[in-house]
Jmol script that loads the backbone (N, CA, C; Angstrom):
load data "model"
ATOM      1  N   MET A   1       0.726  -1.114  -0.062  1.00  0.00           N
ATOM      2  CA  MET A   1      -0.050   0.188   0.196  1.00  0.00           C
ATOM      3  C   MET A   1       0.949   1.262   0.009  1.00  0.00           C
ATOM      4  N   LYS A   2       0.477   2.337  -0.930  1.00  0.00           N
ATOM      5  CA  LYS A   2       1.177   2.555  -1.364  1.00  0.00           C
ATOM      6  C   LYS A   2       1.295   4.081  -0.291  1.00  0.00           C
ATOM      7  N   LEU A   3      -0.118   3.634   0.348  1.00  0.00           N
ATOM      8  CA  LEU A   3      -0.258   5.570   1.039  1.00  0.00           C
ATOM      9  C   LEU A   3      -0.316   5.056   2.369  1.00  0.00           C
ATOM     10  N   GLY A   4      -0.061   3.884   2.615  1.00  0.00           N
ATOM     11  CA  GLY A   4       0.103   3.102   4.248  1.00  0.00           C
ATOM     12  C   GLY A   4      -1.468   2.739   4.582  1.00  0.00           C
ATOM     13  N   HIS A   5      -2.815   3.303   3.527  1.00  0.00           N
ATOM     14  CA  HIS A   5      -4.395   2.524   4.292  1.00  0.00           C
ATOM     15  C   HIS A   5      -4.553   2.327   3.156  1.00  0.00           C
ATOM     16  N   PRO A   6      -5.691   1.532   3.201  1.00  0.00           N
ATOM     17  CA  PRO A   6      -6.614   0.922   1.957  1.00  0.00           C
ATOM     18  C   PRO A   6      -7.108   1.909   1.075  1.00  0.00           C
ATOM     19  N   THR A   7      -7.183   2.067  -0.757  1.00  0.00           N
ATOM     20  CA  THR A   7      -7.605   3.013  -1.008  1.00  0.00           C
ATOM     21  C   THR A   7      -9.039   2.470  -1.331  1.00  0.00           C
ATOM     22  N   ALA A   8     -10.106   3.297  -2.426  1.00  0.00           N
ATOM     23  CA  ALA A   8     -10.990   2.598  -3.207  1.00  0.00           C
ATOM     24  C   ALA A   8     -10.215   1.425  -3.780  1.00  0.00           C
ATOM     25  N   GLY A   9      -9.728   1.576  -4.228  1.00  0.00           N
ATOM     26  CA  GLY A   9      -8.855  -0.154  -5.118  1.00  0.00           C
ATOM     27  C   GLY A   9      -9.196  -0.899  -4.255  1.00  0.00           C
ATOM     28  N   HIS A  10      -8.371  -1.263  -3.118  1.00  0.00           N
ATOM     29  CA  HIS A  10      -8.757  -2.082  -2.698  1.00  0.00           C
ATOM     30  C   HIS A  10     -10.034  -2.587  -1.796  1.00  0.00           C
ATOM     31  N   TYR A  11     -10.819  -1.261  -1.927  1.00  0.00           N
ATOM     32  CA  TYR A  11     -12.471  -1.766  -1.585  1.00  0.00           C
ATOM     33  C   TYR A  11     -13.162  -2.491  -2.984  1.00  0.00           C
ATOM     34  N   LEU A  12     -12.761  -2.499  -3.602  1.00  0.00           N
ATOM     35  CA  LEU A  12     -12.895  -2.704  -5.691  1.00  0.00           C
ATOM     36  C   LEU A  12     -12.743  -4.268  -5.205  1.00  0.00           C
ATOM     37  N   ALA A  13     -11.457  -4.597  -5.155  1.00  0.00           N
ATOM     38  CA  ALA A  13     -11.021  -5.905  -4.782  1.00  0.00           C
ATOM     39  C   ALA A  13     -11.533  -6.880  -4.015  1.00  0.00           C
ATOM     40  N   ILE A  14     -11.892  -6.132  -2.853  1.00  0.00           N
ATOM     41  CA  ILE A  14     -12.875  -7.188  -1.931  1.00  0.00           C
ATOM     42  C   ILE A  14     -14.505  -7.148  -2.641  1.00  0.00           C
ATOM     43  N   ILE A  15     -14.773  -5.873  -3.104  1.00  0.00           N
ATOM     44  CA  ILE A  15     -16.332  -6.803  -3.760  1.00  0.00           C
ATOM     45  C   ILE A  15     -15.825  -7.758  -4.821  1.00  0.00           C
ATOM     46  N   ILE A  16     -15.136  -7.717  -5.176  1.00  0.00           N
ATOM     47  CA  ILE A  16     -14.784  -8.371  -6.478  1.00  0.00           C
ATOM     48  C   ILE A  16     -14.846 -10.155  -6.373  1.00  0.00           C
ATOM     49  N   PHE A  17     -13.973 -10.075  -5.091  1.00  0.00           N
ATOM     50  CA  PHE A  17     -13.582 -11.517  -4.253  1.00  0.00           C
ATOM     51  C   PHE A  17     -14.780 -12.218  -3.590  1.00  0.00           C
ATOM     52  N   ILE A  18     -15.632 -11.253  -3.291  1.00  0.00           N
ATOM     53  CA  ILE A  18     -17.507 -11.777  -3.208  1.00  0.00           C
ATOM     54  C   ILE A  18     -18.271 -11.894  -4.332  1.00  0.00           C
ATOM     55  N   LEU A  19     -17.912 -11.141  -5.075  1.00  0.00           N
ATOM     56  CA  LEU A  19     -18.877 -11.400  -6.316  1.00  0.00           C
ATOM     57  C   LEU A  19     -18.474 -12.218  -7.034  1.00  0.00           C
ATOM     58  N   LEU A  20     -17.428 -13.235  -7.237  1.00  0.00           N
ATOM     59  CA  LEU A  20     -16.929 -14.287  -7.947  1.00  0.00           C
ATOM     60  C   LEU A  20     -17.468 -15.008  -7.165  1.00  0.00           C
ATOM     61  N   PRO A  21     -17.224 -15.473  -6.572  1.00  0.00           N
ATOM     62  CA  PRO A  21     -17.823 -16.803  -5.940  1.00  0.00           C
ATOM     63  C   PRO A  21     -19.336 -17.366  -6.308  1.00  0.00           C
ATOM     64  N   ILE A  22     -20.083 -16.051  -6.264  1.00  0.00           N
ATOM     65  CA  ILE A  22     -21.518 -15.956  -6.361  1.00  0.00           C
ATOM     66  C   ILE A  22     -21.850 -15.882  -7.666  1.00  0.00           C
ATOM     67  N   GLY A  23     -21.506 -15.566  -8.547  1.00  0.00           N
ATOM     68  CA  GLY A  23     -21.007 -15.274 -10.424  1.00  0.00           C
ATOM     69  C   GLY A  23     -20.648 -16.356 -10.823  1.00  0.00           C
ATOM     70  N   ILE A  24     -19.936 -17.488  -9.826  1.00  0.00           N
ATOM     71  CA  ILE A  24     -19.321 -19.242 -10.487  1.00  0.00           C
ATOM     72  C   ILE A  24     -20.191 -19.808 -10.155  1.00  0.00           C
ATOM     73  N   TYR A  25     -20.928 -19.714  -8.662  1.00  0.00           N
ATOM     74  CA  TYR A  25     -21.998 -20.676  -8.658  1.00  0.00           C
ATOM     75  C   TYR A  25     -23.346 -20.409  -8.580  1.00  0.00           C
ATOM     76  N   ALA A  26     -23.633 -19.256  -9.146  1.00  0.00           N
ATOM     77  CA  ALA A  26     -24.963 -18.642  -9.559  1.00  0.00           C
ATOM     78  C   ALA A  26     -25.960 -20.008 -10.331  1.00  0.00           C
ATOM     79  N   ARG A  27     -25.125 -20.820 -10.655  1.00  0.00           N
ATOM     80  CA  ARG A  27     -26.314 -21.393 -11.386  1.00  0.00           C
ATOM     81  C   ARG A  27     -26.646 -22.611 -10.432  1.00  0.00           C
ATOM     82  N   GLN A  28     -25.651 -22.887  -9.318  1.00  0.00           N
ATOM     83  CA  GLN A  28     -26.367 -23.944  -8.530  1.00  0.00           C
ATOM     84  C   GLN A  28     -26.780 -23.423  -7.148  1.00  0.00           C
ATOM     85  N   LEU A  29     -26.810 -22.055  -6.870  1.00  0.00           N
ATOM     86  CA  LEU A  29     -27.471 -21.841  -6.099  1.00  0.00           C
ATOM     87  C   LEU A  29     -28.951 -21.425  -5.830  1.00  0.00           C
ATOM     88  N   ARG A  30     -29.794 -21.997  -5.138  1.00  0.00           N
ATOM     89  CA  ARG A  30     -31.357 -22.269  -5.313  1.00  0.00           C
ATOM     90  C   ARG A  30     -31.517 -20.841  -5.350  1.00  0.00           C
ATOM     91  N   ILE A  31     -31.506 -20.028  -4.626  1.00  0.00           N
ATOM     92  CA  ILE A  31     -31.922 -18.696  -4.480  1.00  0.00           C
ATOM     93  C   ILE A  31     -32.524 -17.988  -6.049  1.00  0.00           C
ATOM     94  N   PHE A  32     -31.714 -17.957  -7.038  1.00  0.00           N
ATOM     95  CA  PHE A  32     -31.503 -17.406  -8.205  1.00  0.00           C
ATOM     96  C   PHE A  32     -32.643 -17.969  -8.890  1.00  0.00           C
ATOM     97  N   GLY A  33     -33.073 -19.269  -8.465  1.00  0.00           N
ATOM     98  CA  GLY A  33     -34.338 -19.970  -9.927  1.00  0.00           C
ATOM     99  C   GLY A  33     -33.960 -19.916 -10.884  1.00  0.00           C
ATOM    100  N   LYS A  34     -35.164 -19.637 -12.061  1.00  0.00           N
ATOM    101  CA  LYS A  34     -34.650 -19.337 -13.414  1.00  0.00           C
ATOM    102  C   LYS A  34     -33.627 -18.380 -13.648  1.00  0.00           C
ATOM    103  N   LEU A  35     -33.469 -17.308 -13.251  1.00  0.00           N
ATOM    104  CA  LEU A  35     -33.244 -16.282 -13.326  1.00  0.00           C
ATOM    105  C   LEU A  35     -31.006 -16.459 -13.060  1.00  0.00           C
ATOM    106  N   ALA A  36     -31.017 -17.430 -12.844  1.00  0.00           N
ATOM    107  CA  ALA A  36     -29.529 -17.664 -12.396  1.00  0.00           C
ATOM    108  C   ALA A  36     -28.338 -17.284 -13.779  1.00  0.00           C
ATOM    109  N   ASP A  37     -28.834 -17.706 -14.694  1.00  0.00           N
ATOM    110  CA  ASP A  37     -28.000 -17.419 -15.702  1.00  0.00           C
ATOM    111  C   ASP A  37     -27.810 -15.994 -16.358  1.00  0.00           C
ATOM    112  N   TYR A  38     -29.019 -15.229 -15.763  1.00  0.00           N
ATOM    113  CA  TYR A  38     -29.609 -14.243 -15.991  1.00  0.00           C
ATOM    114  C   TYR A  38     -28.202 -13.224 -14.559  1.00  0.00           C
ATOM    115  N   VAL A  39     -28.374 -13.416 -13.878  1.00  0.00           N
ATOM    116  CA  VAL A  39     -27.140 -13.120 -12.648  1.00  0.00           C
ATOM    117  C   VAL A  39     -26.213 -13.518 -13.038  1.00  0.00           C
ATOM    118  N   GLN A  40     -25.641 -14.969 -13.321  1.00  0.00           N
ATOM    119  CA  GLN A  40     -24.217 -15.370 -13.919  1.00  0.00           C
ATOM    120  C   GLN A  40     -23.520 -14.002 -14.622  1.00  0.00           C
ATOM    121  N   VAL A  41     -24.107 -13.765 -15.901  1.00  0.00           N
ATOM    122  CA  VAL A  41     -23.880 -13.083 -16.612  1.00  0.00           C
ATOM    123  C   VAL A  41     -23.425 -11.502 -16.233  1.00  0.00           C
ATOM    124  N   ILE A  42     -24.348 -11.205 -14.988  1.00  0.00           N
ATOM    125  CA  ILE A  42     -24.209 -10.069 -14.859  1.00  0.00           C
ATOM    126  C   ILE A  42     -23.160  -9.399 -13.539  1.00  0.00           C
ATOM    127  N   ILE A  43     -23.380 -10.731 -12.923  1.00  0.00           N
ATOM    128  CA  ILE A  43     -22.426 -10.209 -11.899  1.00  0.00           C
ATOM    129  C   ILE A  43     -20.917 -11.103 -12.805  1.00  0.00           C
ATOM    130  N   MET A  44     -20.603 -11.747 -13.485  1.00  0.00           N
ATOM    131  CA  MET A  44     -19.225 -11.771 -13.917  1.00  0.00           C
ATOM    132  C   MET A  44     -18.878 -11.171 -14.966  1.00  0.00           C
ATOM    133  N   SER A  45     -19.853 -10.222 -15.813  1.00  0.00           N
ATOM    134  CA  SER A  45     -19.582  -9.160 -16.365  1.00  0.00           C
ATOM    135  C   SER A  45     -19.440  -7.626 -15.132  1.00  0.00           C
ATOM    136  N   THR A  46     -19.624  -7.657 -13.982  1.00  0.00           N
ATOM    137  CA  THR A  46     -19.754  -6.348 -12.997  1.00  0.00           C
ATOM    138  C   THR A  46     -17.914  -6.702 -12.654  1.00  0.00           C
ATOM    139  N   THR A  47     -17.752  -7.874 -12.360  1.00  0.00           N
ATOM    140  CA  THR A  47     -16.708  -8.516 -11.526  1.00  0.00           C
ATOM    141  C   THR A  47     -15.403  -8.015 -12.412  1.00  0.00           C
ATOM    142  N   LEU A  48     -15.680  -8.115 -14.261  1.00  0.00           N
ATOM    143  CA  LEU A  48     -14.830  -7.442 -15.168  1.00  0.00           C
ATOM    144  C   LEU A  48     -14.676  -6.255 -15.163  1.00  0.00           C
ATOM    145  N   PHE A  49     -15.603  -5.143 -14.856  1.00  0.00           N
ATOM    146  CA  PHE A  49     -16.466  -3.802 -14.503  1.00  0.00           C
ATOM    147  C   PHE A  49     -15.282  -3.332 -14.020  1.00  0.00           C
ATOM    148  N   LEU A  50     -15.633  -3.529 -12.654  1.00  0.00           N
ATOM    149  CA  LEU A  50     -14.495  -3.067 -11.308  1.00  0.00           C
ATOM    150  C   LEU A  50     -13.469  -3.195 -11.712  1.00  0.00           C
ATOM    151  N   SER A  51     -13.221  -4.180 -12.175  1.00  0.00           N
ATOM    152  CA  SER A  51     -11.432  -4.951 -12.302  1.00  0.00           C
ATOM    153  C   SER A  51     -10.923  -3.676 -13.117  1.00  0.00           C
ATOM    154  N   PHE A  52     -11.620  -3.182 -14.479  1.00  0.00           N
ATOM    155  CA  PHE A  52     -11.398  -2.151 -15.181  1.00  0.00           C
ATOM    156  C   PHE A  52     -11.074  -0.798 -14.488  1.00  0.00           C
ATOM    157  N   ILE A  53     -11.951  -0.447 -13.701  1.00  0.00           N
ATOM    158  CA  ILE A  53     -11.518   0.839 -13.192  1.00  0.00           C
ATOM    159  C   ILE A  53     -10.180   1.233 -12.397  1.00  0.00           C
ATOM    160  N   PRO A  54      -9.723   0.604 -11.760  1.00  0.00           N
ATOM    161  CA  PRO A  54      -8.557   0.794 -11.078  1.00  0.00           C
ATOM    162  C   PRO A  54      -7.253   0.605 -12.097  1.00  0.00           C
ATOM    163  N   THR A  55      -7.424  -0.088 -12.891  1.00  0.00           N
ATOM    164  CA  THR A  55      -6.768  -0.519 -14.559  1.00  0.00           C
ATOM    165  C   THR A  55      -6.711   0.956 -15.069  1.00  0.00           C
ATOM    166  N   ILE A  56      -7.925   1.467 -15.234  1.00  0.00           N
ATOM    167  CA  ILE A  56      -7.729   2.729 -16.348  1.00  0.00           C
ATOM    168  C   ILE A  56      -6.957   4.019 -14.981  1.00  0.00           C
ATOM    169  N   VAL A  57      -7.597   3.660 -14.213  1.00  0.00           N
ATOM    170  CA  VAL A  57      -7.243   5.087 -13.410  1.00  0.00           C
ATOM    171  C   VAL A  57      -5.442   5.014 -13.417  1.00  0.00           C
ATOM    172  N   GLU A  58      -4.767   3.926 -12.506  1.00  0.00           N
ATOM    173  CA  GLU A  58      -3.788   3.567 -12.356  1.00  0.00           C
ATOM    174  C   GLU A  58      -2.590   4.135 -14.027  1.00  0.00           C
ATOM    175  N   SER A  59      -3.387   3.261 -14.923  1.00  0.00           N
ATOM    176  CA  SER A  59      -2.531   3.132 -15.994  1.00  0.00           C
ATOM    177  C   SER A  59      -2.680   5.021 -16.567  1.00  0.00           C
ATOM    178  N   LEU A  60      -3.346   5.738 -16.270  1.00  0.00           N
ATOM    179  CA  LEU A  60      -3.425   7.000 -16.899  1.00  0.00           C
ATOM    180  C   LEU A  60      -2.985   7.822 -16.623  1.00  0.00           C
ATOM    181  N   THR A  61      -2.680   7.687 -15.274  1.00  0.00           N
ATOM    182  CA  THR A  61      -2.079   8.555 -13.830  1.00  0.00           C
ATOM    183  C   THR A  61      -0.691   8.006 -13.647  1.00  0.00           C
ATOM    184  N   ARG A  62      -0.155   7.347 -14.387  1.00  0.00           N
ATOM    185  CA  ARG A  62       0.895   6.920 -14.266  1.00  0.00           C
ATOM    186  C   ARG A  62       1.633   6.794 -15.836  1.00  0.00           C
ATOM    187  N   LEU A  63       0.985   6.708 -16.785  1.00  0.00           N
ATOM    188  CA  LEU A  63       1.582   5.950 -17.681  1.00  0.00           C
ATOM    189  C   LEU A  63       1.659   7.399 -18.934  1.00  0.00           C
ATOM    190  N   PRO A  64       2.785   8.211 -19.608  1.00  0.00           N
ATOM    191  CA  PRO A  64       4.253   7.626 -20.365  1.00  0.00           C
ATOM    192  C   PRO A  64       4.805   8.479 -18.780  1.00  0.00           C
ATOM    193  N   ILE A  65       5.532   7.717 -18.415  1.00  0.00           N
ATOM    194  CA  ILE A  65       5.925   7.818 -16.859  1.00  0.00           C
ATOM    195  C   ILE A  65       6.387   9.126 -16.873  1.00  0.00           C
ATOM    196  N   SER A  66       7.469   9.383 -18.056  1.00  0.00           N
ATOM    197  CA  SER A  66       8.102  11.156 -17.837  1.00  0.00           C
ATOM    198  C   SER A  66       6.779  12.190 -18.024  1.00  0.00           C
ATOM    199  N   GLN A  67       5.229  11.830 -18.502  1.00  0.00           N
ATOM    200  CA  GLN A  67       4.403  13.093 -17.947  1.00  0.00           C
ATOM    201  C   GLN A  67       3.125  11.979 -18.190  1.00  0.00           C
ATOM    202  N   PRO A  68       2.000  11.371 -17.276  1.00  0.00           N
ATOM    203  CA  PRO A  68       1.427  10.446 -17.379  1.00  0.00           C
ATOM    204  C   PRO A  68       0.610  11.430 -18.172  1.00  0.00           C
ATOM    205  N   ILE A  69      -0.755  10.450 -18.402  1.00  0.00           N
ATOM    206  CA  ILE A  69      -1.953  11.140 -19.138  1.00  0.00           C
ATOM    207  C   ILE A  69      -2.801  12.199 -18.410  1.00  0.00           C
ATOM    208  N   ALA A  70      -3.047  11.495 -17.372  1.00  0.00           N
ATOM    209  CA  ALA A  70      -4.120  12.351 -16.104  1.00  0.00           C
ATOM    210  C   ALA A  70      -3.157  12.801 -15.734  1.00  0.00           C
ATOM    211  N   ASN A  71      -3.686  13.613 -14.316  1.00  0.00           N
ATOM    212  CA  ASN A  71      -3.317  13.975 -13.286  1.00  0.00           C
ATOM    213  C   ASN A  71      -3.680  13.696 -12.254  1.00  0.00           C
ATOM    214  N   GLY A  72      -4.776  13.275 -12.022  1.00  0.00           N
ATOM    215  CA  GLY A  72      -5.164  12.213 -11.261  1.00  0.00           C
ATOM    216  C   GLY A  72      -6.500  12.155 -10.992  1.00  0.00           C
ATOM    217  N   PRO A  73      -7.463  11.053 -10.141  1.00  0.00           N
ATOM    218  CA  PRO A  73      -8.469  10.565 -10.248  1.00  0.00           C
ATOM    219  C   PRO A  73     -10.188  11.533 -10.816  1.00  0.00           C
ATOM    220  N   ALA A  74      -9.182  12.997 -10.427  1.00  0.00           N
ATOM    221  CA  ALA A  74     -10.598  13.850 -10.706  1.00  0.00           C
ATOM    222  C   ALA A  74     -10.006  14.440 -12.273  1.00  0.00           C
ATOM    223  N   ASP A  75      -9.378  13.802 -13.014  1.00  0.00           N
ATOM    224  CA  ASP A  75      -8.722  14.540 -13.635  1.00  0.00           C
ATOM    225  C   ASP A  75     -10.175  14.237 -15.512  1.00  0.00           C
ATOM    226  N   PRO A  76     -10.571  15.655 -16.010  1.00  0.00           N
ATOM    227  CA  PRO A  76     -11.473  15.364 -16.665  1.00  0.00           C
ATOM    228  C   PRO A  76     -11.420  14.442 -17.793  1.00  0.00           C
ATOM    229  N   LEU A  77     -10.438  13.828 -18.534  1.00  0.00           N
ATOM    230  CA  LEU A  77      -9.892  13.084 -19.395  1.00  0.00           C
ATOM    231  C   LEU A  77      -9.803  11.446 -18.876  1.00  0.00           C
ATOM    232  N   LEU A  78      -9.642  11.609 -17.459  1.00  0.00           N
ATOM    233  CA  LEU A  78     -10.132  10.290 -17.050  1.00  0.00           C
ATOM    234  C   LEU A  78     -11.363  10.102 -16.603  1.00  0.00           C
ATOM    235  N   GLN A  79     -12.117  10.909 -16.224  1.00  0.00           N
ATOM    236  CA  GLN A  79     -13.550  10.848 -15.627  1.00  0.00           C
ATOM    237  C   GLN A  79     -14.328  10.319 -17.107  1.00  0.00           C
ATOM    238  N   LYS A  80     -13.766  10.733 -18.440  1.00  0.00           N
ATOM    239  CA  LYS A  80     -14.492  10.666 -19.565  1.00  0.00           C
ATOM    240  C   LYS A  80     -14.117   8.848 -20.076  1.00  0.00           C
ATOM    241  N   ALA A  81     -13.184   9.024 -20.036  1.00  0.00           N
ATOM    242  CA  ALA A  81     -12.336   7.661 -20.113  1.00  0.00           C
ATOM    243  C   ALA A  81     -13.621   6.191 -19.058  1.00  0.00           C
ATOM    244  N   LEU A  82     -13.879   6.686 -18.003  1.00  0.00           N
ATOM    245  CA  LEU A  82     -13.994   5.739 -16.633  1.00  0.00           C
ATOM    246  C   LEU A  82     -16.289   5.512 -16.997  1.00  0.00           C
ATOM    247  N   SER A  83     -16.285   6.703 -17.840  1.00  0.00           N
ATOM    248  CA  SER A  83     -17.952   7.211 -18.283  1.00  0.00           C
ATOM    249  C   SER A  83     -17.976   6.215 -19.852  1.00  0.00           C
ATOM    250  N   GLY A  84     -16.734   5.999 -20.723  1.00  0.00           N
ATOM    251  CA  GLY A  84     -16.736   5.185 -21.685  1.00  0.00           C
ATOM    252  C   GLY A  84     -16.829   3.742 -21.535  1.00  0.00           C
ATOM    253  N   LEU A  85     -16.115   3.133 -20.507  1.00  0.00           N
ATOM    254  CA  LEU A  85     -16.253   2.106 -19.827  1.00  0.00           C
ATOM    255  C   LEU A  85     -17.418   1.626 -19.040  1.00  0.00           C
ATOM    256  N   MET A  86     -17.891   2.597 -18.516  1.00  0.00           N
ATOM    257  CA  MET A  86     -19.631   2.583 -18.079  1.00  0.00           C
ATOM    258  C   MET A  86     -20.403   2.552 -19.417  1.00  0.00           C
ATOM    259  N   VAL A  87     -20.195   2.856 -20.161  1.00  0.00           N
ATOM    260  CA  VAL A  87     -21.073   2.770 -21.431  1.00  0.00           C
ATOM    261  C   VAL A  87     -20.562   0.819 -22.008  1.00  0.00           C
ATOM    262  N   VAL A  88     -19.449   0.789 -22.230  1.00  0.00           N
ATOM    263  CA  VAL A  88     -19.609  -0.071 -22.449  1.00  0.00           C
ATOM    264  C   VAL A  88     -19.890  -1.348 -21.562  1.00  0.00           C
ATOM    265  N   TYR A  89     -20.184  -1.194 -20.328  1.00  0.00           N
ATOM    266  CA  TYR A  89     -20.327  -2.494 -19.676  1.00  0.00           C
ATOM    267  C   TYR A  89     -21.745  -2.747 -20.116  1.00  0.00           C
ATOM    268  N   VAL A  90     -22.442  -1.653 -20.105  1.00  0.00           N
ATOM    269  CA  VAL A  90     -23.648  -1.128 -20.128  1.00  0.00           C
ATOM    270  C   VAL A  90     -23.874  -2.056 -20.982  1.00  0.00           C
ATOM    271  N   ILE A  91     -23.479  -1.927 -22.321  1.00  0.00           N
ATOM    272  CA  ILE A  91     -23.994  -2.496 -23.676  1.00  0.00           C
ATOM    273  C   ILE A  91     -23.500  -3.737 -23.586  1.00  0.00           C
ATOM    274  N   GLY A  92     -22.611  -4.056 -22.790  1.00  0.00           N
ATOM    275  CA  GLY A  92     -22.031  -5.587 -23.208  1.00  0.00           C
ATOM    276  C   GLY A  92     -23.308  -6.412 -22.349  1.00  0.00           C
ATOM    277  N   VAL A  93     -23.810  -5.818 -21.000  1.00  0.00           N
ATOM    278  CA  VAL A  93     -24.389  -6.961 -20.134  1.00  0.00           C
ATOM    279  C   VAL A  93     -25.990  -6.980 -21.211  1.00  0.00           C
ATOM    280  N   ILE A  94     -26.261  -5.972 -21.609  1.00  0.00           N
ATOM    281  CA  ILE A  94     -27.843  -6.012 -22.390  1.00  0.00           C
ATOM    282  C   ILE A  94     -27.173  -6.677 -23.591  1.00  0.00           C
ATOM    283  N   TYR A  95     -26.158  -6.901 -24.180  1.00  0.00           N
ATOM    284  CA  TYR A  95     -26.264  -7.809 -25.442  1.00  0.00           C
ATOM    285  C   TYR A  95     -26.179  -8.738 -24.818  1.00  0.00           C
ATOM    286  N   GLN A  96     -25.667  -9.362 -24.026  1.00  0.00           N
ATOM    287  CA  GLN A  96     -25.829 -11.141 -23.349  1.00  0.00           C
ATOM    288  C   GLN A  96     -26.991 -11.242 -23.157  1.00  0.00           C
ATOM    289  N   ILE A  97     -27.341 -10.247 -22.112  1.00  0.00           N
ATOM    290  CA  ILE A  97     -28.340 -10.694 -21.421  1.00  0.00           C
ATOM    291  C   ILE A  97     -29.550 -11.119 -22.886  1.00  0.00           C
ATOM    292  N   ILE A  98     -29.550 -10.228 -24.234  1.00  0.00           N
ATOM    293  CA  ILE A  98     -30.136 -10.724 -25.298  1.00  0.00           C
ATOM    294  C   ILE A  98     -30.327 -11.894 -25.747  1.00  0.00           C
ATOM    295  N   LYS A  99     -28.866 -11.947 -25.840  1.00  0.00           N
ATOM    296  CA  LYS A  99     -28.491 -13.685 -26.521  1.00  0.00           C
ATOM    297  C   LYS A  99     -28.809 -14.805 -25.606  1.00  0.00           C
ATOM    298  N   LEU A 100     -28.377 -14.626 -24.667  1.00  0.00           N
ATOM    299  CA  LEU A 100     -28.882 -15.318 -23.328  1.00  0.00           C
ATOM    300  C   LEU A 100     -30.452 -15.539 -23.460  1.00  0.00           C
ATOM    301  N   ARG A 101     -31.342 -14.767 -24.004  1.00  0.00           N
ATOM    302  CA  ARG A 101     -32.744 -14.589 -23.822  1.00  0.00           C
ATOM    303  C   ARG A 101     -33.041 -16.005 -25.246  1.00  0.00           C
ATOM    304  N   ALA A 102     -32.584 -15.266 -26.443  1.00  0.00           N
ATOM    305  CA  ALA A 102     -32.405 -15.738 -27.520  1.00  0.00           C
ATOM    306  C   ALA A 102     -32.866 -17.362 -27.680  1.00  0.00           C
ATOM    307  N   SER A 103     -31.057 -17.623 -27.201  1.00  0.00           N
ATOM    308  CA  SER A 103     -31.438 -18.812 -26.720  1.00  0.00           C
ATOM    309  C   SER A 103     -31.947 -19.566 -25.977  1.00  0.00           C
ATOM    310  N   ARG A 104     -32.280 -19.024 -25.038  1.00  0.00           N
ATOM    311  CA  ARG A 104     -33.453 -20.048 -23.972  1.00  0.00           C
ATOM    312  C   ARG A 104     -34.533 -19.810 -25.004  1.00  0.00           C
ATOM    313  N   LYS A 105     -34.968 -19.182 -25.830  1.00  0.00           N
ATOM    314  CA  LYS A 105     -36.402 -19.152 -26.735  1.00  0.00           C
ATOM    315  C   LYS A 105     -36.217 -19.977 -27.967  1.00  0.00           C
ATOM    316  N   THR A 106     -35.124 -20.318 -27.868  1.00  0.00           N
ATOM    317  CA  THR A 106     -34.590 -20.822 -29.153  1.00  0.00           C
ATOM    318  C   THR A 106     -34.386 -22.734 -28.705  1.00  0.00           C
ATOM    319  N   SER A 107     -33.963 -22.729 -27.845  1.00  0.00           N
ATOM    320  CA  SER A 107     -33.748 -24.174 -27.280  1.00  0.00           C
ATOM    321  C   SER A 107     -34.959 -24.802 -26.090  1.00  0.00           C
ATOM    322  N   ALA A 108     -36.414 -23.422 -25.837  1.00  0.00           N
ATOM    323  CA  ALA A 108     -37.514 -23.969 -25.764  1.00  0.00           C
ATOM    324  C   ALA A 108     -38.070 -24.061 -26.450  1.00  0.00           C
ATOM    325  N   ILE A 109     -37.893 -24.079 -27.682  1.00  0.00           N
ATOM    326  CA  ILE A 109     -39.037 -24.310 -29.036  1.00  0.00           C
ATOM    327  C   ILE A 109     -38.486 -25.403 -29.665  1.00  0.00           C
ATOM    328  N   ALA A 110     -37.233 -25.763 -29.951  1.00  0.00           N
ATOM    329  CA  ALA A 110     -36.689 -26.962 -29.741  1.00  0.00           C
ATOM    330  C   ALA A 110     -36.488 -28.164 -29.069  1.00  0.00           C
ATOM    331  N   GLY A 111     -36.812 -27.832 -28.223  1.00  0.00           N
ATOM    332  CA  GLY A 111     -36.822 -29.158 -26.873  1.00  0.00           C
ATOM    333  C   GLY A 111     -38.406 -29.069 -26.272  1.00  0.00           C
TER     334      GLY A 111
END
end "model"
wireframe off; spacefill off
backbone 0.3
color backbone group
């Protein structure tokens, strides 16, 4: 820990560690019932999304070494990058849910 205490990145990691087993075992957990496939897609996509937040922040505030692209977490360019990541996340989840729903309809008609 560079700052000597946990940062937002550390808390994101804890959230990811909590979500991963839920996402991996969503199909076996009875609590989700018929929605287990959807829950799994959303949770696993969320863990990837949350992993990219500190990756983008650290990359843009440290690279290139001589003159980083962003000055800090409040830099407008960094905020735009994170907003773009959020848009990609939402589009990706919606796309996956649509594909999952279509495959369920196809298998229901065939079966």
